[in-house]
N, C-alpha and C positions, 0 to 999 in steps of 0.2 A: 230439813240438811238444813246448812246455807251453800250459797251460787259456789262455791268458790268448792268445796266441798263435792256436789254436785259434778263438777269439771273433773276435779280429779278424778272420780269412780269414772268420770267417759271416756280418761283418756287414760285413765287403767281398762275401762271396756277395749278403746277401740286397739290396745298395743296385745294384752290379752288373746284378740281377734284376729290379730295379722299376725305371731307367736301358734297359735287353735291351728290353722289354715294347713300348717306345715309339721304339728307335731301328731302320726298315727296314733289315734288309743287302742290300747292296748288290757291288756286284762291278763294277773298272776295268776296260773292257780299249781298248788306241787303239785309234784309228779309221781306216777307209781313207782315208777326206778327210784329211790331217795340216792344213786351210787353220786357221777358227780352236774350233774345238775338235779338239782332237790324242786327248784321251780319254777318254771318253763309261764315265756308270757307266750298269747298268742293274739292275733289283730285283733282288734273288729269291724275291718274292714273302710270305716269312720277317722275324719279328725276327731278334736277337738273343737272346732272356730266355732260350731252355735252356740257347746254350751257355754262360753264366756260370755258370752250378748246375757244365755239365761243368768250368769252366774254376777252380773256387774247387776241383774237388774236383779234378782233379788237383794242380792248387800247395800244398791246405790240408791235402787230406788227406779222407779218410770224416766225419765229424764232422761238420769245419765243413764239407763242402759239404751234409754233411744236415740239419746244425742253419738253415743260410741257406734252405737250399727246406721246410722245414719253418713257419718267421715268416713264408717269405713266403707261402704258401699259407695261415696263419692272420691275417696283417693282408691281408689279400684280399678274406677270407670276411666280417668286419665289416664294418657300414655306414658307418662311417667312413677308411677308405682305400679310393676304388675306384686301384688298382694290378691289375685284370687287363685286357687291353684291351678287354671292354666291361663296366666294371663292377669290380660288387663285389659284398657282399651271398651272407647264404645262400640266395638264387634262383640264385647259378650255380650250385648243386649241379647244376639239371638243365636247363647247357647240355653240351650233346655235347663241350664243347669241355675242359670240365672235367676229363676223365677222362684228359686231353694233362697237362693242369696236374700235378694229385694225381701225373702217370708221374717230374715234377721229385720227387719224394720218389726210388723206390727206384735214379732216374737219378745224381742227384747222390752218391749213397752205393756204391753198383760201379764207380760211375767214381772215385773217391776210393781203392776197393780196392783196384782192378787197378791204378792208379795207384803206390800205391805196394806191390804186393805182390812187382811185374816191376823192372824196374833201366832209370831212366827214360831210355827210348830213345823217336826218335819211333817205330818201330814199338809198341811196348811204351802209350803215348801215344794215336798212333789205334788202339789195341784197345780199351783204358779208354772212351776217347769214341764206338768205334761202342757197345759195349759199354750205356750211358749211353742212346745217344738208341734203344736195339735199347727199354728196358726203357721208357724215354716209348712210344713206341708201342706196347707189349705193355700199359700198364695203363691205355693209352689205347681199346686195342680193347676186351679185357676191361671195362672202363666200360659201351662203349657197350649191347657185354650185358645189362649189368647194366638201363642203360635200358628195354630193350628186355621184358627178363622183367619189367621191372614196370609196365609199357605205359605209359611217360612216355614213349617216344619209338616211331612205328609203324618197319616192317621197310622201307620205301622208303626211310627218315628217317635207319636208323646205314647202311643203302646209302651216302647221299649226302653223309655223316659222315665216312664211313672214306675217300671219296675225298675230300674234303676234309682231313681232319688228317691223314692217314697216306699217299698215295699222289702228291698232286698237289704238297705241301712237300716232299717227300723230297729230289729234286736240293740244293734251294738250303741243309738242312739236313749233308746231304756235306759241302756248301763250306766251310758254317760249324761242318762234326767237322773240318776239315783247315785250318783259320785258329787255331784252338782248340788242335788240336794242335801248330802250329810258335807259339804265345806261346808255350804250359803248358812246353815244352822251351827254350825262353829264358826263361823264369821261373825254372825247377827249376834251369838251369844260371848266374846267376847268384846265385840265392838259397842257391845250392853243398851240392841237396839234389834 
């Protein structure tokens, strides 16, 4: 890929991540009662935010994905762009969820690296996305440990944050990983790479 293509994918990734922050992930299921509401939507309890970096990694490559997520974190840490779910600014560094946001950076790189190292098949793209998701959780858990070591977060709060950010959202995140895999596969086939 050329530098311009990577920059374009990085911009797309940044915009998708910002938009995904405010877009709740849902799943549509058919209703048992075919009356007036044949299809119902159910919230997955997460947003599409992390899926954007994974998608750009699978389609735009590791450099574009990495750049998009670094730009997202840097913009969110400035006081002028409240693009994180609870705002933004440097005070966000004390939030337990910030480690998971920080995990977007290695996740995007790992996903993009693996997606272009292996043949573009559904299985390899799913492995790429799952590896990216694992990177988010590993980084988030390590960040919680740092907050505990620095006495910013008490031990009881660390366990609550671990449940809230790693355990509870995992089923919804796996559903988004599946959706990203299918979308990335289709895009890779359409773009012939």
